[in-house]
N, C-alpha and C positions, 0 to 999 in steps of 0.2 A: 756548430751553431751559426757562425757567420756565413758559411756556405749555404746553409739552409735558408737564411734570410735573403741572401742574394738571389737564390733560385726562386723563392716565392715572389720577389719583386719583379724578376724577369718574366714570370708567368702572367703578371698583370698587363704587360705591354700588348700582347695580342688582343686581349679583351678590350683595351682602350681603342685600338684601331678599328676593331669590329663595331664597337659602340659608336665612335665618331663617324664611321662610314654610313651606318644606318641613320644616324641623326642628321647628317648633312643631306642625304637624299630625302628624308622626311621633311626637312625645311624647304626643299625645292617644291615638293608636292603641296605644302601649305601655301606657297607663293603662287600656286597654279602653274607650275613649270614641270610637266611630267618628264621632260628630257633636259639634260644638262646643256646649257648654252655654250660651254667650253668642254674640251676633253676632260674625261673623268679625273685623270691624275693631276691636272692643273687646278681644277675646282677643289679637289680634296686637299692639295698642298696649301692653297690659299686659306681653306677652312682651318687646317691644323695650325698654320702660322698665326691666324687670328686668335685661336684658343691659347697658344703658347704666349702670345703677347698680352693676354688678358682682355682681348677685344671680343666681347660676346654680343656686341650690338647694343641697341637701346630698347628700353621699355618706356614708351612715351618720350619724354625729353631727357630722361636720366640714363646714364650708362648702366648696362645690365649688371656689371660687377658691383656697383654701389647698391643696387636694389638687393642683390643676393647677400651682401654684407649686412644690410639692415634686417632682412627677413630670415636668413638662415639660422641665427641664434634661437628664434622661436621654434623652428623645427627641431633643433638639437635638444631644447628643453623638453619638448614633447617626447622625442624618441628615447633619450636617456632616462627621463622620468618614468616612461612606460616600461622600459626594460628593467629598471630598478625595482618597480612595483612587482612586475611579473616574476623576477628572479627571487626576490626575498620571500614573497608569498608562495611561489611555486616550490622552491626548495624546502621551505619550512613545512608546508603542508605535505609534501612528498615524504619527508622524514617522519612526520607524525603518523602518516598513513602506514608506512612500512613498519614502524614500531608497534602498530596495532593491527597487523595483518589479519584480514578476514573477520575483524570485529566491527561493531556498529560504527565507530568513529572512522574507520577505514572506508566503509561503504558510503558514509555521508560525504567524506572528502572526495572520493572518486565520482560520486554523483554530481557534486557541485563543480568539479573539474570539467566534467562532460557538459554541464549546463553553460558554464562560462565560455567554453570553446565553441559552442553551437550558436551563440547569439551574435548576429552581425553587428559590426562596429557602429554603423549609423543608427540602428535601432536601439542599441545600448545607450548611445549618446542622448537620444530622445527620452528614454526611460529615466536616466539620471537627471536630466534637466527638468523633467516633469516633477520628479520627487523632491530633489534638493533645491531647485531654484523656484519653481512655480508654486509647489504645494507647501514646502517647509520654509522656503525663503532663506536658507542658510548660505548658499553659495551663488555667485554670479554665473550667468549662462553664456556670457560673451567675453572674448578676449583673454589675455594672460596677465591682467593687472594685479600684481601682488600675489602672495602665496595662496590666497583663497581662490583666485582666478585660475590657478594651475591645477587644482585638485580634480575637478570634473574632467577636463581634457586628458590629463595623465591617467586617471582611473579608467576612462573609456578606452584608451589605447592599450593599457597594460593588462586589464582583467581578462580579455579573451586569450591571452598567452599563458595565464596562470595554470590552466588545466594541462596543457601540453608539457610544461616544465615540471609540474607536480607529478604527473604520471611517469615521466622520465626519471625524476629523482627517486620515486618509490621503487621502480624496477631496478635502478642501479644500486640502491641501498640494500634491497633484498638479495641481490647477487653477492654483494660484499659480505653481508651478514652470514651468508651460507658458506663462506670460504673457511678453509681449515685453520688459517692463522687467527681468525676471529674466535673460532671454537677453542683454540689453544689458549687465547688470551682470557677467555671466560673461565677455562679450567684452572688457570693460575690465580684466579680470584681478583682480576683487575675490575674495578668498578665499571658499571655499564656506561655511565656518562663519559668516562675516559676512553672507553672503546669507541664510542660514537665520534667524539671530537678529535681523538688522536689517530685512530686507525681507519675509520670508515670514511670520513669526509674527503680525505685526500684521494682515496682509491675510487671514489665515485665521481671525481671531478671531471674526468674526460667526457663522459656522456652528457653531463650537465652543461659543460662549456659548449658542446656541440648543439644541444637543444637551444641554448640562449643565442648562439650565433645564427641558427636557423630562424628563430623568431625575430631577430634584428631586421632581416630583410622584409618580413611581413609588417613589422612596426613602421618602417620607413614608408612602405606603401600605404599603411593605414593613416599616416599623418595627413594625406590628401583629404580623406573623409572627415577626420577630426577637425582639421583647420576649417573645412567648409561648414561643419555643423556648429562650431563655436565661434565662427567669424574671426579666426586667427590669421593674421598676415604671415604666411610662411612659404617655404619653397613649394610645398605640395599645392597650396592655393595658387601660386604663380603658374605651376604646370597645368592645373585644371583650367585656369583662365586662358592660358596661351592656346590650348586646344580648342576651347570654346570660341575664341575670337580669331583663330588662325594666325597667331603671332609667332613667327619662328624664333626670334631672339630669346624671349623668356623660356620657350620650350627647350632650346638648346642648353641654356645656362642651368636651368633647374635639373634637367636630366644628368648633366655632367656632375653637378654638385652632389646629387643623390647617389650617383654611381661611386664617387669618391668616398662618401660616407660609408657606403656598403662595403667597398673594397678595403678600406682601412680597418674597419671592425673585424672583418674576416681575417685579415692579416694578423691583427692582435690576437684573435682566437687561436690561430695556428701557432703563434709564439707561446701562448699560454699552454698549449699541448706540450711543447718542448720543455717548458719550465716545470710543469707538473710531472711529466714522464719523459726524461731525456731520450728514452729509447724510441720515441715516435719520430724524432728527427732522422734516425737511421732508416726507419721503414719508409719514410717519405722521400728520401734522397733518390 
């Protein structure tokens, strides 16, 4: 287990250097400098030293680190809220669909899953704002003030991922329900709900964890549009503004923070694989 964790952490190092090399060159292009004024290794060393010191430059008159500390929690609220909505609804609907395979309820759930996966995030944000903010007046359409202000942004971010997770959960559960040990459990007279919660869920966990981890990266990318649509000050909004106004420091800081969030969640997903099925650590070594 420990060797596996160390190996996964070591695998992160090359991606860090590739990311920072690309970001450092992109920052030069944003400054209007197509060529490095100093040798590449010197410029890159200075850039890495600045990152390791926490010196990411300034946004206006504020240090970039302070800006990220203020804005990053909003992005985390959106991302974790969105993945929680997508996971709970997706897994729940997938189980219901599998239990009603080829029936009307299964067809309805799969149709809704396809619909939610097909709607662009920005268009969904406009639809939800028109319905729940302008027409019904139930929820605010701007910011993250209070729990009511979180509902629409989190729903906008999470709903498009429900379909993918639901289809994955349905397929995984159907595979498990067709296994011999499930048939043997039914033959012994074990109640169906015990079979579902005791035998089935654990054995369908690996593909579901994979699906959730895959959607996590898309959710992080989706925060840019959601923060823009709902006027939320977050890292995605910083990244978008930095590109619009050709500001290197906010671009560098926001990309590194988003990369860290993506990397940590994928590392957690890999560790969950090992916890659920210890055999996976041997196959990945």
